[in-house]
C-alpha positions, 0 to 999 in steps of 0.5 A: 243102047241109045244111039249116043251111047252106041256112037261113044262105044264105037269111038271107044273101040277105035280108040282102044285099037289105035292105042293097042297098035301104038303100044305094040312091041315086037318083043317083051319090054321086060326082056330089054334091060334098057327099058324104064319099066325095068327100073320100077320095083312094085314091092317098094312100099309094101313093107312097114307102113307104105300100104302099097300093092304089088299087083297089075294095074295100068296108069289111072285105071279102074282095075288093080289086080293084086294078091291079098295077104291080110284084110284086118289091121292098119297095115292091111289097107292095100290088102297086102303086106310084104312080111306075110307068108300066105295069100288069100287070093287075088282081088280086082280093086285096091287102094294105094298107100291109104291110111284106111282100107276099102276095096278088095273086090271080087276075090279069085283063088285057084285051088286043087283038092277038096278045099274049104270055102272059108278063108282061114286065119293068118296064124292057121293057114290050113284052116281055110282056102288061103295058101302059102306061097313061094316068096322066091317065085314072087315077081312084079313089074308094071302091069304084071304079077306072078307067084307060085301057090305052094299048097296047090302047086299052081303058078299064078300070073296076073295082068290088066287093062284099064277095066279088066283083070286077066288071070293065067293059072298053070295047074298040076294034074288034078282030079279036082281043081278049080277057082273059088270066087269069094264075094264076101271078101273085103279089105277091113271087113266091111259090111256086105249089103248085097252080093250076087252071082249068076252062072250064065253058061259053063264058060261065063259068070256074072256078079255084083258086090255091094259093100258099105264101109269107108265108101258107104255105097260101093257097088261093083259089077263083073263079068268073068269068062274062062278058057275052060268049062266048069261045073259051078257050085254056088254057096249062100252063107257058106251052105251049098245051094243045089240045083240053082244057077244064081245066089244073092245075099250078104255072103255068096261064093262059087266054086268053079270045078274041073279036072286038069292035066299037068301044066294045064293053063286056064285063063280067066278074064274079068271085066268090072263096072260101077254101073251094071252088068252090061257095062262090065260085059262091054268093058270085057269085050272091048278090052280083053276078049280078042287078046291073049294073056301075053299080048295084054301083058305086052300092051300093059308094059308098053303103056307104062313104058310110054307113060314113064318115058315122059321123064328121063333122068341121067345118073350112075346110081342105079338105086336112085334110078329105081326109087325115082321110076318107082315113085313115078309109077306110084304117082300114076296110079290114082285118081283112077278112071271110074266110067265105062267104055261107053262113057257111063258112070255112077255119080255122087247121087248114085245115079247113072250119068254119061259124059264125053270126059272120063269120070275118075275116083279116089281123090285123096285131096288132103294129101295130093293137093300138096305135090301130086297135083302140082306135079301133074300140072307139069307132067300131065296138065291135060289129064289134071284138067280132066280130073278137075272136070270130074270134080266139078261134075261131083259138085253138080251131082252131090252139091259140094266138092269132095274132101276125100272121094271114094267110089262116088261117095263122100267119105268126109275124111280129113280136113280142109277143102282141098279140091279148092287148091287143086282147081286154083293151082291149075287155074293160076297156071293158065290151065283152064280147060274147065268151066271156070265160072262154075269152078269159082262158084264151087270152091266158094260153095264148098267152104260155106257152113250152110252148104257143108252142113247139108252133106251126108258124109257116109262115115268117119263121124269123128273126122269129116262130120266135124267139118260143118261144126268147125265152120259154124264155130268159125262163122259164129265166133271168128275162130274155132274154140279148142274146147268145142272142137277137136283138131281146131288149130289144124282145121283153122290153118287149112281153112285159111289156106283155102280162103287164100286160094279162093281170094286169089282166083276171084281176084284174077277173075275180077271179082274184087269183093269176093277177093277182099272177103276171103283175103281177110279170112285167110289171115285168121291163122294169126289168131292161133299163134301164141307169141309167148311160147312161139307156137300155133296153139289151141284157144278156148271159147273164153279166149284163154290158151289151151292147157296143159300144153307141150309142143311135142305132145300128140294124141292123133285127133284128140288135140288141137292138131290132126295127126301131129303136134304143135312143132309140126303144125306151126309152120302150116301157113304156106300162103303167107310165109312172110306174115308167119316170119313177122309173127315170129319176130323176124327172119333171124328168130324165125330161122333159129326156131325153124332150125330147132325143128330139125335138131331137137329130140325126135321123141313124141310125147303122149300114150296115144300119139299118132302113128302117122308121125314117122320119118322124123328129123328132130320133130319134122315128120316126113311120113305125114303131109303137113311137114312136106313144105317145111324144109323150103322155108329156109329159102325165105330167110336167106339160108338156102343151104339148110333147105339143101341139107335137109332135102338131101337127107330126106331123099337119101334116108326116107326113100330107098329101093327096099320094100320098106322104102317109104317112111309113111303111107304112100297116100295115093301118090303124094309121098312119091310126088314129093320125091319126084319134084324134090329130086328134080330140084324144085317144090311148090311151097304154096300150091295156087301160087304159080311158082316153085321154090329151088331145092337140091338136084339129085340127078346129073340131068332130068328131061321132062316132056311138057306141053307140045314138043317142049322139054324142061331140062334140069342140069346139075353141074359139078354134082358130087357127094362132096358138092352138097350146096347150090352155088348158082342157078341159071335159067336159060343161062341167066342167073336167078335173082330169087330162089324161085322158078315160075311155072310158065318157064317150065311149061314153055320149055327151058333149061335150069342149071344148078352149079354145085359146090362145097360152100354155103351161099345165098345163090341168088345174090 
């Protein structure tokens, strides 16, 4: 270990000890009914298509220790579905609310008896090591999960630190018992390139899992220590290997076997690392070795309590309070830390690097640039700038800002270049604790065809690998022909938004020539608007409109629209709403068309219509991100009461306190961040523009701790079920004269007061 790393390691130890003292509690937080974590229901989003997990994690952490109940199918993206009745085991990494599956690393399964080393089938539970579980015993809260495995009569408890998963198993009396560790297990059955298990001694093992899936090169090292000695039975390709202490191959497993007495407790602590065995061992030593299960759980609870307490709400509606704090919990899961305690991490070039600023992973930028990152500019501005520094390092290491980064891999998933938006949004809000010159270089570089074509996106060739071709067509023809490129309209609209962001930042930095070039490019959205039909529409290379055309038709990615249709994508011009209004013939015609979106039939046409189109009000689809700003467009045409009506309906109908309480994928915090901002009464229609549009306040009072010791307070006076409409909005006692509030007013601490009533008014007049 170098001196530099040693110094960092000592600093990390001191930091962790300080945090441990700071977050210490005299009694378990979960026993105090007044604490905020008791209003978090980790099962919200685990049913239907929310794709969340219920297990133990810390805010923005490397470990998400959670049960896996299924591995295949769209609803297995997080490894768990509320409707399932059996558990495969408990793995240490999980994605939250994605539409593609990955992770599910290092599966542990405690057992009794002579079990099979095969997982078995969902519909044939007794065919493998999976177990039925007692649903009535299943509990979850921030940093904790527990369940009883019925087939083995074992009670399982899980908790976590940032980089360590901690298991507590309570066994029955058994002559043969133990823990099976299956490294062949992965979510969505990705290819196992190399799995390795080493028995260090009768209390410790180490291993490596290398899979190729959504993330082409995903490597996890682990060190696991146990409170009870074991005898190890190592398996390669499901065959027992005798007289060996290590195995490596595509399919490796180990049984750790011992005897137990009634109610015997066995503790397993598992440190993971993306870098190497030394990192996993150090992470375990620092974060878990000297702490018992209960103290680690207590620290996890206290960490979450502190994190969630930065926002306080007042309401008599317990259900709304649960939905709010669960949304806040989900908003604080990703991006997750992806560097070891000594600062080393695996970079986009798959080499080991070191940095004083933490590295992060899971950047679902197509989703999260819309609401999650803008929310973080309010609630966690310093952390959001850490994320940007991590993105810029990815640019240095890989040659381009990522579209959807996973485990230091370019997945190439989705469309647009929305690291641009995250950077521009923070910059324009005065949050610039990163190299702004490099940032401008990076965002320009990341929309250039000559750059993008060189990037070897690891997978999703029908999605991300089309981005270079789309940029080539736009560069060559001035637009993206729909007969040469799928999803042409959606890609072009998102490119236009990205161009506007670059122009805005360049202009502020005095780069006028760059600003002029990209402002001109940002108006290319107009090419795709067909005034005859009133929709954004695919255009062929010869200049003719795409035929046949029906605005309610969807075929996932096979039309000019991504995961949607013309009704949903026509409104995606967040950077130039006034220009879109003009295209549609003025405010009156725009308002009529916009209202039709919410009132026409919800039937979506097409045999292969996108499953992402969900949460429908008319053709508005709240379950997918392109619709998330649309309700606020009524504010631009002097009909704020329609914004208030629709936002109120979405908050009530599409967010509940039940397991199916999300109407679409959680998408790494985006769906929840929409709820958080909208329930407060604001929303960023155009991230990169440092202001928020005024909506509908759900709570009597909200207090948000912002920079320093300042507080942004939102008060709703006369708020009742009958008083649906905003009559007047005051900022520090002064009436707003437009339906917007500037970010600086929030960041500097202020009071926003809504006066509610029964009348539809243009409240700023």
